[in-house]
A tleap script that builds the chain and sets N, CA, C and O, in Angstrom:
source leaprc.protein.ff14SB
mol = sequence {
  NMET LYS ASN ILE LEU SER THR ILE VAL PHE
  PHE LEU ILE SER PHE PRO VAL LEU ALA ALA
  VAL SER GLU MET ASP ALA LYS SER ALA PRO
  PRO GLU THR VAL SER THR VAL TYR VAL VAL
  LEU PHE GLY VAL LEU PHE VAL GLY ILE VAL
  ALA GLY PHE PHE ILE TYR LEU TRP TRP SER
  THR LYS ASP LYS SER ASP CGLN
}
set mol.1.N position { 3.620 184.877 106.152 }
set mol.1.CA position { 3.584 186.326 106.028 }
set mol.1.C position { 1.921 186.169 105.832 }
set mol.1.O position { 1.211 187.074 106.273 }
set mol.2.N position { 1.185 184.782 105.035 }
set mol.2.CA position { 0.166 184.678 104.955 }
set mol.2.C position { -0.161 185.025 106.435 }
set mol.2.O position { -0.397 186.208 106.677 }
set mol.3.N position { -0.206 184.020 107.568 }
set mol.3.CA position { -0.670 184.281 108.499 }
set mol.3.C position { -0.565 185.564 109.489 }
set mol.3.O position { -1.235 185.817 110.490 }
set mol.4.N position { 0.181 186.077 109.062 }
set mol.4.CA position { 0.114 188.005 109.542 }
set mol.4.C position { -0.680 188.366 108.689 }
set mol.4.O position { -1.730 188.656 109.262 }
set mol.5.N position { -0.772 188.535 107.441 }
set mol.5.CA position { -2.332 189.256 106.910 }
set mol.5.C position { -3.519 188.228 107.446 }
set mol.5.O position { -4.266 189.039 107.993 }
set mol.6.N position { -3.951 187.328 107.566 }
set mol.6.CA position { -4.750 186.935 108.158 }
set mol.6.C position { -5.114 187.596 109.193 }
set mol.6.O position { -6.108 188.298 109.380 }
set mol.7.N position { -4.007 187.257 110.041 }
set mol.7.CA position { -4.357 187.434 111.898 }
set mol.7.C position { -4.264 189.236 111.679 }
set mol.7.O position { -3.449 189.601 112.527 }
set mol.8.N position { -4.526 189.886 111.268 }
set mol.8.CA position { -4.742 191.415 111.005 }
set mol.8.C position { -5.766 191.341 110.808 }
set mol.8.O position { -6.518 191.829 111.652 }
set mol.9.N position { -6.407 190.644 109.495 }
set mol.9.CA position { -7.577 191.408 109.399 }
set mol.9.C position { -8.880 190.205 109.950 }
set mol.9.O position { -10.099 190.367 109.897 }
set mol.10.N position { -8.435 189.516 110.247 }
set mol.10.CA position { -9.119 188.761 111.678 }
set mol.10.C position { -9.196 189.868 112.837 }
set mol.10.O position { -10.316 190.231 113.196 }
set mol.11.N position { -8.410 190.250 113.251 }
set mol.11.CA position { -8.825 191.515 114.032 }
set mol.11.C position { -8.884 192.962 113.863 }
set mol.11.O position { -8.688 193.868 114.673 }
set mol.12.N position { -9.208 192.976 112.588 }
set mol.12.CA position { -9.664 194.186 112.530 }
set mol.12.C position { -11.449 194.145 112.155 }
set mol.12.O position { -12.208 195.095 112.344 }
set mol.13.N position { -11.934 192.486 111.461 }
set mol.13.CA position { -12.844 191.714 111.292 }
set mol.13.C position { -13.728 192.023 113.034 }
set mol.13.O position { -14.917 192.317 113.157 }
set mol.14.N position { -12.709 191.839 114.197 }
set mol.14.CA position { -13.411 191.495 115.776 }
set mol.14.C position { -13.398 192.162 116.097 }
set mol.14.O position { -13.709 191.953 117.270 }
set mol.15.N position { -13.084 194.031 115.843 }
set mol.15.CA position { -12.867 194.169 116.698 }
set mol.15.C position { -13.617 194.922 117.155 }
set mol.15.O position { -13.710 195.132 118.364 }
set mol.16.N position { -14.448 195.598 116.081 }
set mol.16.CA position { -16.120 196.000 116.668 }
set mol.16.C position { -16.667 195.066 117.209 }
set mol.16.O position { -17.756 195.465 117.622 }
set mol.17.N position { -16.491 193.877 117.475 }
set mol.17.CA position { -17.768 192.897 118.127 }
set mol.17.C position { -16.472 192.991 119.930 }
set mol.17.O position { -16.995 192.857 121.036 }
set mol.18.N position { -15.239 193.176 119.817 }
set mol.18.CA position { -15.117 192.843 121.350 }
set mol.18.C position { -15.301 194.561 121.195 }
set mol.18.O position { -16.426 194.713 121.672 }
set mol.19.N position { -15.024 195.341 120.965 }
set mol.19.CA position { -15.677 196.411 121.565 }
set mol.19.C position { -17.031 196.741 121.894 }
set mol.19.O position { -17.388 197.768 122.473 }
set mol.20.N position { -17.961 195.557 121.382 }
set mol.20.CA position { -19.350 196.083 121.519 }
set mol.20.C position { -19.567 195.178 122.820 }
set mol.20.O position { -20.360 195.617 123.654 }
set mol.21.N position { -18.827 193.740 123.117 }
set mol.21.CA position { -18.811 193.181 124.220 }
set mol.21.C position { -18.344 193.592 125.413 }
set mol.21.O position { -18.738 193.026 126.433 }
set mol.22.N position { -17.605 194.440 125.460 }
set mol.22.CA position { -16.609 195.246 126.533 }
set mol.22.C position { -17.603 195.943 127.107 }
set mol.22.O position { -17.842 195.823 128.309 }
set mol.23.N position { -18.512 197.007 126.054 }
set mol.23.CA position { -19.714 197.704 126.610 }
set mol.23.C position { -20.314 197.360 127.634 }
set mol.23.O position { -20.484 198.108 128.597 }
set mol.24.N position { -20.854 195.764 127.534 }
set mol.24.CA position { -21.699 195.335 128.190 }
set mol.24.C position { -21.751 195.328 129.503 }
set mol.24.O position { -20.662 195.248 130.073 }
set mol.25.N position { -22.607 195.383 130.086 }
set mol.25.CA position { -22.156 195.079 132.089 }
set mol.25.C position { -23.818 194.362 132.566 }
set mol.25.O position { -24.608 193.991 131.699 }
set mol.26.N position { -23.995 194.307 133.428 }
set mol.26.CA position { -24.961 193.107 134.018 }
set mol.26.C position { -26.509 194.509 133.599 }
set mol.26.O position { -27.456 194.211 132.872 }
set mol.27.N position { -26.334 196.053 134.340 }
set mol.27.CA position { -27.245 196.375 133.768 }
set mol.27.C position { -28.300 196.619 132.432 }
set mol.27.O position { -29.464 197.015 132.381 }
set mol.28.N position { -27.155 196.116 131.196 }
set mol.28.CA position { -27.691 196.304 130.075 }
set mol.28.C position { -28.051 194.881 129.661 }
set mol.28.O position { -28.372 194.683 128.489 }
set mol.29.N position { -28.019 193.784 130.614 }
set mol.29.CA position { -28.487 192.742 130.191 }
set mol.29.C position { -29.885 192.499 130.141 }
set mol.29.O position { -30.584 192.634 131.144 }
set mol.30.N position { -30.491 192.031 128.669 }
set mol.30.CA position { -31.786 191.654 128.519 }
set mol.30.C position { -32.296 190.777 129.785 }
set mol.30.O position { -31.476 190.277 130.556 }
set mol.31.N position { -33.587 190.630 129.945 }
set mol.31.CA position { -34.563 190.403 131.312 }
set mol.31.C position { -34.600 188.575 130.677 }
set mol.31.O position { -34.516 188.237 129.497 }
set mol.32.N position { -34.716 187.855 131.623 }
set mol.32.CA position { -34.782 186.072 130.847 }
set mol.32.C position { -36.315 186.446 131.296 }
set mol.32.O position { -37.043 186.986 132.129 }
set mol.33.N position { -36.194 185.601 129.867 }
set mol.33.CA position { -37.782 185.554 129.195 }
set mol.33.C position { -37.994 183.878 129.428 }
set mol.33.O position { -39.145 183.446 129.383 }
set mol.34.N position { -37.199 183.224 129.604 }
set mol.34.CA position { -37.643 181.615 129.549 }
set mol.34.C position { -37.217 180.648 131.091 }
set mol.34.O position { -36.180 180.170 131.552 }
set mol.35.N position { -38.472 180.700 131.455 }
set mol.35.CA position { -38.192 179.425 132.578 }
set mol.35.C position { -37.232 178.369 133.045 }
set mol.35.O position { -37.802 177.295 132.856 }
set mol.36.N position { -36.350 178.218 133.431 }
set mol.36.CA position { -35.470 177.104 133.446 }
set mol.36.C position { -36.292 175.604 133.312 }
set mol.36.O position { -36.115 174.797 132.401 }
set mol.37.N position { -37.066 175.476 134.254 }
set mol.37.CA position { -38.144 174.191 133.288 }
set mol.37.C position { -37.627 174.355 132.137 }
set mol.37.O position { -36.428 174.131 131.964 }
set mol.38.N position { -38.299 174.704 131.306 }
set mol.38.CA position { -37.880 175.081 129.626 }
set mol.38.C position { -36.651 174.955 129.253 }
set mol.38.O position { -36.737 174.212 128.276 }
set mol.39.N position { -35.482 175.224 129.419 }
set mol.39.CA position { -34.233 174.899 129.229 }
set mol.39.C position { -33.696 173.251 129.409 }
set mol.39.O position { -33.017 172.551 128.659 }
set mol.40.N position { -34.263 172.999 130.624 }
set mol.40.CA position { -33.770 171.740 131.270 }
set mol.40.C position { -34.660 170.718 130.645 }
set mol.40.O position { -34.192 169.580 130.629 }
set mol.41.N position { -35.844 170.884 130.127 }
set mol.41.CA position { -36.880 169.776 129.172 }
set mol.41.C position { -36.149 170.252 127.959 }
set mol.41.O position { -35.552 169.240 127.591 }
set mol.42.N position { -35.930 170.974 127.338 }
set mol.42.CA position { -34.906 171.408 126.061 }
set mol.42.C position { -33.790 170.235 125.875 }
set mol.42.O position { -33.644 169.375 125.006 }
set mol.43.N position { -33.035 170.576 127.103 }
set mol.43.CA position { -31.585 169.950 127.148 }
set mol.43.C position { -31.595 168.231 127.373 }
set mol.43.O position { -30.662 167.489 127.067 }
set mol.44.N position { -33.228 167.703 128.144 }
set mol.44.CA position { -33.387 166.371 128.118 }
set mol.44.C position { -33.900 165.714 126.982 }
set mol.44.O position { -33.965 164.534 127.327 }
set mol.45.N position { -34.291 165.808 125.852 }
set mol.45.CA position { -34.728 166.173 124.800 }
set mol.45.C position { -34.226 165.774 124.035 }
set mol.45.O position { -34.399 164.747 123.379 }
set mol.46.N position { -33.062 167.033 123.986 }
set mol.46.CA position { -32.045 167.346 122.606 }
set mol.46.C position { -31.347 165.813 122.686 }
set mol.46.O position { -31.227 165.116 121.679 }
set mol.47.N position { -30.849 165.335 124.186 }
set mol.47.CA position { -29.783 164.885 124.287 }
set mol.47.C position { -30.211 163.339 124.450 }
set mol.47.O position { -29.320 162.494 124.529 }
set mol.48.N position { -31.803 162.897 124.509 }
set mol.48.CA position { -32.604 161.499 124.177 }
set mol.48.C position { -32.829 161.767 122.989 }
set mol.48.O position { -33.766 161.019 122.711 }
set mol.49.N position { -32.575 162.366 122.071 }
set mol.49.CA position { -33.162 162.514 120.466 }
set mol.49.C position { -31.707 161.942 119.978 }
set mol.49.O position { -31.577 160.894 119.347 }
set mol.50.N position { -30.313 163.060 120.493 }
set mol.50.CA position { -28.586 162.706 120.145 }
set mol.50.C position { -28.639 160.673 120.101 }
set mol.50.O position { -28.430 159.882 119.182 }
set mol.51.N position { -29.040 160.464 121.648 }
set mol.51.CA position { -28.614 159.372 121.992 }
set mol.51.C position { -29.576 157.654 121.153 }
set mol.51.O position { -29.233 156.476 121.050 }
set mol.52.N position { -30.643 158.325 120.800 }
set mol.52.CA position { -31.898 157.756 120.537 }
set mol.52.C position { -31.368 157.479 118.758 }
set mol.52.O position { -31.543 156.504 118.028 }
set mol.53.N position { -30.775 158.616 118.546 }
set mol.53.CA position { -29.894 158.138 116.341 }
set mol.53.C position { -29.069 157.565 116.752 }
set mol.53.O position { -29.126 156.446 116.243 }
set mol.54.N position { -27.693 157.683 117.881 }
set mol.54.CA position { -26.901 156.702 117.661 }
set mol.54.C position { -27.372 155.194 118.009 }
set mol.54.O position { -26.898 154.283 117.330 }
set mol.55.N position { -28.189 154.932 118.930 }
set mol.55.CA position { -28.539 153.290 119.106 }
set mol.55.C position { -29.155 152.916 117.884 }
set mol.55.O position { -28.958 151.778 117.460 }
set mol.56.N position { -30.094 153.957 117.064 }
set mol.56.CA position { -30.468 153.402 115.794 }
set mol.56.C position { -29.355 153.120 114.618 }
set mol.56.O position { -29.411 152.342 113.665 }
set mol.57.N position { -28.548 153.833 114.938 }
set mol.57.CA position { -27.453 153.315 113.581 }
set mol.57.C position { -26.572 152.323 114.464 }
set mol.57.O position { -25.743 151.714 113.787 }
set mol.58.N position { -26.567 152.063 115.644 }
set mol.58.CA position { -25.759 150.844 116.381 }
set mol.58.C position { -27.024 149.498 116.026 }
set mol.58.O position { -26.618 148.496 115.438 }
set mol.59.N position { -28.038 149.563 116.303 }
set mol.59.CA position { -28.905 148.759 115.961 }
set mol.59.C position { -28.982 148.354 114.455 }
set mol.59.O position { -29.044 147.177 114.098 }
set mol.60.N position { -28.977 149.045 113.897 }
set mol.60.CA position { -29.116 148.831 112.322 }
set mol.60.C position { -27.374 148.233 111.575 }
set mol.60.O position { -27.021 147.313 110.837 }
set mol.61.N position { -27.021 148.825 111.946 }
set mol.61.CA position { -25.293 147.761 111.452 }
set mol.61.C position { -25.680 146.957 112.302 }
set mol.61.O position { -25.569 145.875 111.726 }
set mol.62.N position { -26.105 146.749 113.404 }
set mol.62.CA position { -25.842 145.394 114.391 }
set mol.62.C position { -26.557 144.234 113.360 }
set mol.62.O position { -26.020 143.140 113.186 }
set mol.63.N position { -27.702 144.577 112.771 }
set mol.63.CA position { -28.576 143.799 112.125 }
set mol.63.C position { -28.029 143.202 110.730 }
set mol.63.O position { -28.181 142.094 110.215 }
set mol.64.N position { -27.250 144.495 110.264 }
set mol.64.CA position { -27.082 143.459 109.145 }
set mol.64.C position { -25.758 142.570 108.916 }
set mol.64.O position { -25.513 141.631 108.158 }
set mol.65.N position { -24.755 143.485 110.211 }
set mol.65.CA position { -23.520 142.239 110.318 }
set mol.65.C position { -23.864 141.282 110.593 }
set mol.65.O position { -22.979 140.426 110.572 }
set mol.66.N position { -25.209 140.821 110.990 }
set mol.66.CA position { -25.431 139.635 111.524 }
set mol.66.C position { -26.344 138.226 110.415 }
set mol.66.O position { -26.513 137.011 110.522 }
set mol.67.N position { -26.652 139.104 109.597 }
set mol.67.CA position { -26.757 138.469 107.951 }
set mol.67.C position { -25.298 137.791 107.279 }
set mol.67.O position { -25.301 137.331 106.137 }
savepdb mol mol.pdb
quit
């Protein structure tokens, strides 16, 4: 019974969002304001920072296990 009630509540909450999305089309979409270069640069920096963080964690645990 709880699953049915939560499904109904979720549907009622998400219905206005789904209705707004269905009314969108390519003509009313906002124009592109950011160059692709900046998006790629952000992606590279983000992945690099995340990879660097995990390498730091691995290196710091490796140093503690050697002692």
